[in-house]
Structure formats: C-alpha cells, structure tokens
C-alpha positions as CSV (number, residue, x, y, z in Angstrom):
1,X,-15.8,6.6,-10.7
2,X,-13.6,9.5,-9.5
3,X,-10.1,8.4,-8.2
4,X,-10.2,11.1,-5.3
5,X,-13.3,9.5,-3.7
6,X,-13.3,6.3,-1.7
7,X,-16.4,4.4,-2.7
8,X,-18.4,2.9,0.4
9,X,-22.0,2.3,-0.9
10,X,-23.2,-1.1,-2.0
11,X,-23.4,0.0,-5.6
12,X,-19.9,1.3,-5.7
13,X,-18.5,-1.9,-4.0
14,X,-20.1,-3.9,-6.7
15,X,-18.6,-1.5,-9.4
16,X,-15.2,-1.8,-7.4
17,X,-15.3,-5.5,-7.4
18,X,-16.2,-5.7,-11.0
19,X,-13.5,-3.3,-12.0
20,X,-10.8,-5.3,-10.1
21,X,-11.8,-8.6,-11.6
22,X,-11.6,-7.0,-14.9
23,X,-8.1,-6.1,-14.4
24,X,-8.7,-2.3,-14.2
25,X,-5.5,-1.2,-12.8
26,X,-7.0,2.4,-11.6
27,X,-9.8,0.6,-9.9
28,X,-7.3,-1.8,-8.1
29,X,-5.4,1.1,-6.9
30,X,-8.7,2.5,-5.5
31,X,-9.7,-0.7,-3.7
32,X,-6.3,-1.0,-2.2
33,X,-6.5,2.6,-0.9
34,X,-10.1,1.6,0.5
35,X,-8.5,-1.4,2.4
36,X,-5.8,0.5,3.9
37,X,-8.2,3.1,5.2
38,X,-8.7,3.2,9.1
39,X,-12.0,4.9,8.8
40,X,-14.9,2.6,10.4
41,X,-17.2,3.0,7.5
42,X,-14.3,2.2,5.0
43,X,-13.3,-0.8,7.0
44,X,-17.1,-2.1,6.6
45,X,-16.9,-1.4,2.8
46,X,-13.5,-3.1,2.6
47,X,-14.8,-6.2,4.3
48,X,-17.8,-6.4,1.9
49,X,-15.4,-6.0,-1.2
50,X,-13.1,-8.6,0.2
51,X,-16.0,-11.0,0.6
52,X,-17.1,-10.5,-3.1
53,X,-13.4,-11.1,-4.4
54,X,-12.3,-14.0,-2.3
55,X,-13.8,-16.5,-4.7
56,X,-11.6,-14.9,-7.4
57,X,-8.4,-15.1,-5.4
58,X,-5.9,-17.7,-4.4
59,X,-4.6,-18.7,-7.8
60,X,-1.2,-17.2,-7.5
61,X,2.4,-18.0,-6.4
62,X,3.0,-16.0,-3.2
63,X,6.6,-15.0,-2.8
64,X,8.0,-13.0,0.2
65,X,11.3,-11.3,-0.2
66,X,13.4,-9.9,2.5
67,X,17.1,-8.8,2.5
68,X,19.8,-7.0,4.3
69,X,20.3,-3.2,3.7
70,X,22.3,-2.6,0.5
71,X,21.5,-6.2,-0.9
72,X,19.7,-4.9,-4.0
73,X,16.3,-6.0,-3.4
74,X,14.6,-3.6,-5.9
75,X,17.2,-4.6,-8.6
76,X,16.6,-8.3,-7.9
77,X,12.6,-7.8,-7.8
78,X,12.9,-6.0,-11.1
79,X,15.1,-8.5,-12.8
80,X,12.9,-11.5,-11.5
81,X,9.7,-9.5,-12.3
82,X,10.9,-9.1,-16.0
83,X,11.8,-12.7,-16.3
84,X,8.6,-14.1,-14.9
85,X,6.7,-11.8,-17.2
86,X,8.7,-13.0,-20.1
87,X,7.7,-16.5,-19.1
88,X,4.1,-15.6,-19.5
89,X,3.0,-14.5,-16.1
90,X,1.4,-11.3,-14.6
91,X,3.3,-9.9,-11.5
92,X,2.1,-7.8,-8.7
93,X,4.8,-6.4,-6.4
94,X,3.6,-5.0,-2.9
95,X,6.5,-3.0,-1.6
96,X,6.6,-1.6,1.9
97,X,8.3,1.7,2.6
98,X,9.6,2.4,6.2
99,X,7.6,5.1,7.9
100,X,8.7,8.0,10.0
101,X,8.3,7.1,13.8
102,X,7.6,10.8,14.3
103,X,5.5,11.9,11.4
104,X,4.2,8.6,10.2
105,X,5.2,9.6,6.7
106,X,6.7,7.1,4.2
107,X,10.5,7.8,3.9
108,X,11.4,6.4,0.7
109,X,8.3,7.0,-1.4
110,X,9.5,4.4,-3.8
111,X,7.4,5.2,-7.1
112,X,10.7,5.6,-8.9
113,X,12.1,2.2,-8.0
114,X,11.8,-0.6,-10.6
115,X,11.3,1.8,-13.4
116,X,11.6,-0.7,-16.1
117,X,9.2,-3.1,-14.5
118,X,6.7,-0.6,-13.7
119,X,6.3,0.3,-17.4
120,X,5.3,-3.2,-18.4
121,X,1.5,-3.8,-18.8
122,X,1.8,-7.2,-17.1
123,X,3.2,-5.6,-13.8
124,X,1.6,-3.8,-11.0
125,X,3.7,-2.2,-8.2
126,X,2.0,-0.8,-5.1
127,X,4.3,0.9,-2.6
128,X,2.7,1.3,0.9
129,X,4.0,3.0,4.1
130,X,4.7,0.4,6.9
131,X,3.3,2.7,9.6
132,X,3.7,1.2,13.1
133,X,3.2,-2.3,11.9
134,X,6.0,-4.6,12.9
135,X,7.1,-7.9,10.7
136,X,8.4,-5.9,7.7
137,X,4.8,-5.7,6.0
138,X,1.8,-3.2,6.2
139,X,-1.1,-4.1,8.2
140,X,-3.1,-4.6,5.3
141,X,-0.7,-6.7,2.9
142,X,-2.8,-9.8,3.2
143,X,-5.9,-7.9,1.7
144,X,-3.8,-6.2,-1.0
145,X,-2.4,-9.7,-2.0
146,X,-6.2,-10.9,-2.3
147,X,-7.1,-7.9,-4.5
148,X,-4.2,-8.4,-6.7
149,X,-5.0,-12.2,-7.2
150,X,-8.7,-11.1,-8.1
151,X,-7.3,-8.9,-10.6
152,X,-5.5,-11.6,-12.5
153,X,-1.9,-11.4,-11.1
154,X,-0.6,-15.0,-10.8
155,X,2.7,-14.2,-9.2
156,X,2.6,-11.9,-6.0
157,X,5.8,-10.6,-4.6
158,X,5.7,-9.1,-1.1
159,X,9.0,-7.2,-0.3
160,X,9.6,-6.3,3.4
161,X,11.1,-3.3,4.9
162,X,14.4,-4.8,5.8
163,X,15.6,-7.9,7.8
164,X,15.7,-8.5,11.5
165,X,14.0,-10.1,14.3
166,X,10.7,-8.6,13.5
167,X,10.8,-8.9,9.7
168,X,9.2,-12.3,9.7
169,X,5.5,-11.7,9.3
170,X,5.9,-12.0,5.5
171,X,6.6,-15.8,5.9
172,X,3.3,-16.2,7.5
173,X,1.3,-14.9,4.3
174,X,3.4,-16.2,1.5
175,X,4.0,-19.7,0.0
176,X,7.9,-19.1,-0.2
177,X,10.2,-16.9,1.7
178,X,13.3,-15.8,-0.2
179,X,16.1,-14.2,1.7
180,X,18.7,-12.0,0.0
181,X,22.2,-11.9,1.4
182,X,25.5,-10.1,0.4
183,X,28.8,-11.9,-0.6
184,X,31.0,-12.5,2.4
185,X,29.1,-14.0,5.3
186,X,31.7,-13.7,8.2
187,X,30.8,-11.8,11.3
188,X,28.5,-14.4,12.6
189,X,26.7,-14.8,9.3
190,X,26.4,-11.1,8.9
191,X,24.5,-10.8,12.2
192,X,21.4,-12.2,10.7
193,X,19.2,-13.7,13.4
194,X,18.8,-17.4,13.5
195,X,14.9,-17.0,13.3
196,X,14.8,-15.4,10.0
197,X,17.3,-18.0,8.5
198,X,15.2,-20.8,9.8
199,X,12.1,-19.3,7.9
200,X,13.9,-19.0,4.5
201,X,12.9,-21.4,1.8
202,X,15.7,-20.2,-0.5
203,X,18.7,-18.1,0.3
204,X,20.3,-16.0,-2.6
205,X,23.7,-14.4,-2.4
206,X,23.2,-11.4,-4.5
207,X,25.8,-9.2,-6.1
208,X,27.8,-12.1,-7.4
209,X,29.5,-10.2,-10.1
210,X,32.9,-8.6,-11.0
211,X,35.4,-9.5,-8.4
212,X,32.7,-10.7,-5.9
213,X,31.7,-14.0,-7.6
214,X,34.4,-16.0,-5.8
215,X,33.2,-14.5,-2.4
216,X,29.7,-15.1,-3.2
217,X,30.5,-18.7,-3.7
218,X,32.2,-18.9,-0.4
219,X,29.3,-17.2,1.4
220,X,26.9,-19.6,-0.1
221,X,29.1,-22.6,1.2
222,X,29.1,-21.0,4.6
223,X,25.2,-20.6,4.7
224,X,24.9,-24.2,3.6
225,X,27.1,-25.5,6.4
226,X,25.1,-23.2,8.9
227,X,21.7,-24.6,7.6
228,X,22.7,-28.2,8.6
229,X,22.3,-27.0,12.3
230,X,18.9,-25.6,11.8
231,X,15.5,-27.2,11.5
232,X,14.0,-26.9,8.0
233,X,10.8,-24.9,7.8
234,X,9.1,-27.8,5.7
235,X,9.5,-31.6,5.9
236,X,9.1,-31.7,2.2
237,X,11.7,-29.2,1.2
238,X,15.4,-28.8,1.8
239,X,16.5,-25.2,1.8
240,X,18.7,-24.2,-1.1
241,X,21.5,-21.6,-1.3
242,X,22.4,-20.1,-4.6
243,X,24.3,-17.1,-5.7
244,X,23.0,-14.4,-8.4
245,X,23.7,-11.1,-9.9
246,X,20.4,-9.2,-10.3
247,X,22.5,-6.4,-12.0
248,X,23.8,-8.8,-14.8
249,X,20.6,-11.0,-14.7
250,X,22.8,-14.0,-13.9
251,X,21.2,-16.8,-11.7
252,X,17.6,-15.1,-12.0
253,X,16.2,-17.9,-14.3
254,X,17.7,-20.5,-11.8
255,X,16.0,-18.7,-9.0
256,X,12.7,-18.7,-10.7
257,X,12.8,-22.3,-11.6
258,X,13.6,-23.1,-7.8
259,X,10.5,-21.1,-6.8
260,X,8.4,-23.2,-9.3
261,X,10.0,-26.4,-8.1
262,X,9.1,-25.4,-4.4
263,X,5.6,-24.4,-5.3
264,X,5.1,-27.9,-7.2
265,X,6.4,-29.9,-4.2
266,X,4.2,-28.1,-1.7
267,X,1.1,-28.6,-3.9
268,X,1.9,-32.2,-4.6
269,X,2.2,-33.0,-0.9
270,X,-0.8,-31.0,0.1
271,X,1.4,-28.8,2.3
272,X,0.4,-25.7,0.2
273,X,-3.2,-26.1,1.1
274,X,-2.3,-26.7,4.8
275,X,0.0,-23.7,4.8
276,X,-2.5,-21.4,3.4
277,X,-5.3,-22.7,5.8
278,X,-3.0,-22.1,8.9
279,X,-2.3,-18.5,7.2
280,X,-6.0,-17.8,7.0
281,X,-6.6,-18.6,10.7
282,X,-3.6,-16.4,11.7
283,X,-5.1,-13.7,9.6
284,X,-8.4,-14.1,11.4
285,X,-6.9,-13.8,14.9
286,X,-4.5,-10.9,13.9
287,X,-7.7,-9.1,12.8
288,X,-9.5,-10.1,15.9
289,X,-6.5,-8.6,17.9
290,X,-6.3,-5.4,16.0
291,X,-10.3,-4.9,16.3
292,X,-10.2,-5.4,20.0
293,X,-7.4,-3.1,20.6
294,X,-9.3,-0.4,18.6
295,X,-12.5,-1.0,20.4
296,X,-10.7,-0.9,23.7
297,X,-9.2,2.5,22.9
298,X,-12.4,4.0,21.4
299,X,-14.3,2.9,24.6
300,X,-15.7,6.2,26.4
301,X,-14.8,4.8,30.0
302,X,-11.4,3.5,29.0
303,X,-10.4,6.7,27.3
304,X,-11.4,8.7,30.7
305,X,-8.9,6.5,32.7
306,X,-6.3,6.1,29.8
307,X,-4.3,9.2,30.3
308,X,-4.1,9.0,34.0
309,X,-3.0,5.3,34.0
310,X,-0.4,6.1,31.3
311,X,0.9,8.9,33.4
312,X,1.0,6.8,36.6
313,X,2.8,3.9,34.7
314,X,5.4,6.2,33.1
315,X,6.1,7.8,36.6
316,X,6.4,4.3,38.1
317,X,3.5,4.6,40.5
318,X,1.4,1.9,39.0
319,X,2.8,-1.4,37.5
320,X,2.0,-1.7,33.6
321,X,0.4,-5.1,34.3
322,X,-2.0,-3.4,36.9
323,X,-2.8,-0.8,34.5
324,X,-3.6,-3.0,31.7
325,X,-5.8,-5.1,33.9
326,X,-7.6,-2.0,35.0
327,X,-8.4,-0.9,31.5
328,X,-9.5,-4.4,30.6
329,X,-11.7,-4.7,33.6
330,X,-13.3,-1.3,32.7
331,X,-14.0,-2.3,29.1
332,X,-15.3,-5.9,29.9
333,X,-17.6,-4.4,32.8
334,X,-19.1,-1.9,30.7
335,X,-19.8,-4.3,27.9
336,X,-21.3,-6.9,30.4
337,X,-23.8,-4.3,31.7
338,X,-24.7,-3.4,28.1
339,X,-25.4,-7.2,27.6
340,X,-27.5,-7.3,30.7
C-alpha cells in the first residue's frame, strides 16, 4: 500500500485496520493521516476505520500533559517515556505544534524533539499541527488516540500546545491531567489561570536541579497551599504536587508511580469508566457541532448570503446575533423544504 496515497475503498480500509492492529507503524501513520483529512470521502472512510478499530481500543492509560513555556515538556516526556518503556510498556506520544494563524502551517515541526525516545521500537511519536482548534489539542486527537491504542500502545501521552484559558480540552479526553510548572511560583502563581489548576490531577515542578532544588520545593509548598482553596476534580483523588528534574531523571519514577496509583484508584472506584463514558458523549456532541458548522458553511443558499452578512456585520450595520439567526433560518428552511 503506497504511503503517498490515502486509502478510501472498503478493501483498503480493511487492510488499514489489519495493519494498525498488527502494530505496523507505517500503516498507523497512514491511518492517522486519513483521520486528520478534511475531505468528505476521507471523513467517511475514517469513520468506517474507527468503527472497525474501536473494539481493539480503550486498554491504555491516557495521560494529558500541559505546561508553561520553557518548562521542558519535551525533555520531561522523553524522560518519562523512556522510564515507562523500561517498565515494560509501549508508549505513543501525540504532540501538538502551534500553527500559524496566517499560513496555517506548523511552526515547530517537531520531528527532531525527543530524539532518544523516537529511536525506540516501543515508542511512537506523532506531531500534528493544531490548526484553528482551541484547547491545546488537534481536532482529531481523540481519533488518533484510539488508533494508537488499537496498535497496541498501552500508554498514550497527549502533549498540548501550551497552557492557558483554552488549553483544557486535553483534560476532557484523558484519564489523568498532569501540569508542569517552573520553580518559583510567585506572581500570583505564575499567572496560571485557576481553571487549569483545578483540572490538574498531578502538578510537577520541573527543573528542580542545580541551584533551583530549594526554589522548586518552595514552589511545590505554595501550590499545595493554593490547592486547599480549590475544589478537587475527583472525589476519590487528592491532587498531588511534586518536584522533579527531567534533565537528570530525578523524580521521574515517582511521577510514574503516581500515575499508576491514580489509574488504579479511578479503576477500583468505577470513576474511570464513568469518566470515559462522559468523554465519549462529549466527543459525540463535539463532532455533531463540527459537522453542523461544516454543513452550514457548505450550504449553497447560506453561501449566497454569507459574504453580504459578514460585510454588514463587520461594518456595524447588522448585529452579529441577527446575522447568525438569518443564516440559521436560511439553512433550516431549505432543509425543511427538502424534507417536505
């Protein structure tokens, strides 16, 4: 099956599914390219592929990682990934590159990050451009996660673009949300928004090395105090704050043990099953919203009015709410007539 061609026929979808479940990395890359495609025929093929692979998915620890700029996310993920592989696991890392708002192109193109980890047979690293998707993840991160699980990777790490008010969707698709911070909290806890701290299951102060060890300890103590004022995400888990040095490998084993402990508690209390069920419903409605917007934009009668209404709205002649209602009414009226 040539790598440059995206398969869409039924036979090719079957071959893709078989290749993914067999752990063929080239086929896995091809499958992820298919699900990331925006072409309508590719979307139909991607849906058929996911339907085939869903029974083989779900048996992994899903870990979301976010962090402030310069915190060393790549260094940490590489250190953690190597440790997890040494413990007998297979690790898939889904990294998200920021995309240019002008060209849409990926800014970092991070094939060169995590070099040591990427050379290991038990690891698979897939960088994808974020595009216009908010939440620090790509629009198809959930689907990519399912494919990696079907390929036999039992630890899935999803790395977000950065940290901020919108970088929270990763918490809605993973089992555990790990927040990486720098030594020296201060400045109103480094300006980190309360919302993302409330979502964290584990906070790690990275770069606790050289002369920053003491400062990292102080920062960890400050965050522990701050967490007392926040509502925990889970009734069964108290958020832990630890320090580590990804560069030196210090605290990595402890961080992984915490991830395992968190997973075991969620599993034993049935919270993991409930959380994943809620995530599946959220995924469904997210896809419904995306498909409705696409259908609206591609509707011929809506397109006729779109540029005029956009111009009227930008010039202040028509309120955005009125323009939106007009487009929706046009769309619904046409589809009502088609139904009649």
